[in-house]
Structures are given as structure tokens and as C-alpha cells.
C-alpha angles and dihedrals in degrees: 000000000000112000119229117245122229142199112199126197096220100187124183122003087236090075085075087068102028112058115203144137095315097048090045089053090051090053091048091052090055093047091055095053132072112265111266120233087214140356128229110200126196105192131188089225098067101066109159144166100254128359124298134179125195106246103173126116094231115026116204124236109252121210098201099173137078139220099028130130115286091243089068092059090051094062117105133190104196098187116154122248127233115224092179091057089048089055092048090053090055089052094047093048095048134158082038109088113241119192116219098229121208099177113052113066129173116335124202093266085068109030098039087060099038094050087070098036097046107010094174090068089216100128117089113250129201125183125211116201127229111244106227092202094064129091121237089255089055091049089052091049091052089049090056090058090059094061096098090063091071092066089054095058098264119140110219105211124185115193124192139088126272089216114034122159114146092180092060099037122112123224088218114095089208097052116133115256110242119236095246092058094047093046095050094045090050093047091052092046092051094048090049095051092044093049094240097150094162090063089051092051090049090048096147086073093059118099114272094011097130093064098027093056108026089158124022105226097090094047100045099070087066089065092057093055092049094044093063093056120113116226095250098042123119117247131192143173103224096172130037141154143112121252131191089008094280111044121090117208095191116148126194128202121198117197 
């Protein structure tokens, strides 16, 4: 059975400690899908020069954030790795060169989501990095090459945020959402639901993009989830919303 693909708006690292409506919705998504044999995560937080894939047997839990409560740094997600899947990724993405990484692990864009989706941490997880030297079109093209994994029981999971501007965010949970954030989020939502992938690839042309996506790493994982979709597959946006005035929690399900 072909596995769905997902893009998850992962939000603040504090969600790993503070369960709520978004984390409950992530768990619900997992409960409604067949159990993956492995997970391929493309996280905003592994943004590299060149392509890397985690190839170790036991990836470490990375706490790639600062200034949070000590309890957050104590969390671990001890999922196994999958070196064979890492090798297959290198084959699928050829002739692009993919480094078999032995140092990275699982960053919070991956484990903070998976600890709610698959809390037993018993499904192998591999991360693919985002090559900072590539255009959005090239990222989408790489994503298309990953589509065969879905028929082999691999969950393709992009993790980022459609709108992500930490400089313009508000610490208040009740802060009004600025027009630029709402406009960009709505434009992306409309393009997703209407299948206009070219608009999503050319996202700097969408209204509000300059402030909604000041750097590309949180937006690009969305393109990987969309790129593995077959033309006739269903697609939905099961979760949406803007938090802290400048963080989109939109999630997309393909299949």
C-alpha cells in the first residue's frame, strides 16, 4: 500500500513539552494512516551545502535551539536509523552526490513531531538535508525522485513552516496576525488545493512572501511533500492556523 506523504508545520520547540491541539492533530494523522516501515524526514533544521543523509544505525537526538527550559533538553527520541534506506536514497537521487552522514542525527524539526505521531520511537528514521545551493525548482525536482519510496512503506515527511519570521513574531499568543502573513498563508493554501505547483515553486511572487519567507529553509520541505504526489491523488490541509503573528502551522496530507 502506498504511504501518504505529509508536510507538518512544526512550530515552536516548546510544543515538544506542551501538548495541545496541534500535537493532538499530528497524533490523529498518524493513527489514520498505515504504519510506515520507515520514515524519511526533510527538516528545515538541516540546511547544508550539498546533500547529506543520516546513515547511522542509531541517530542522536539533537537539541538545536537555545534559551528554553531544561526539561526540553532532557527529551530524547531514540528511533533507530536505516543505513539501507540511506543508501537507496543516494541511488534514487543520482547523479546528485549524497554524503552518507554519521554525525547529524534527528533535529527538533523531526523528533518534536514524531514523538507525538509515533511515541514508541520504534520506526526507523532517516533525515535528508536541504541543499542550500539549490533553487526551489531543483528541490522540487529532487522531491519527485523520492516518490517510489512511498510504495515501499516509507513515509515522506517534510517539516517546516509555510510562514516563518522570528524577527516579526510576537511572544503573545493573542497577537493580531499581520496582513502579509495571512495573505501569504492563504495564497499558499489556495495554490496547494488547486494543484498549482508552479506557483508554489515560484513562491517569492506570492503576496507577502518577502516577510513570510525571509529565508527559504522552513518553506522548502513543503515542496518535497507535494513533489511526490501522483496527479490523481487526493490532497488535504488537515491543520492550519497562524501562531505568534508570524508562524504558520499549516499541514498538508498527500494521499
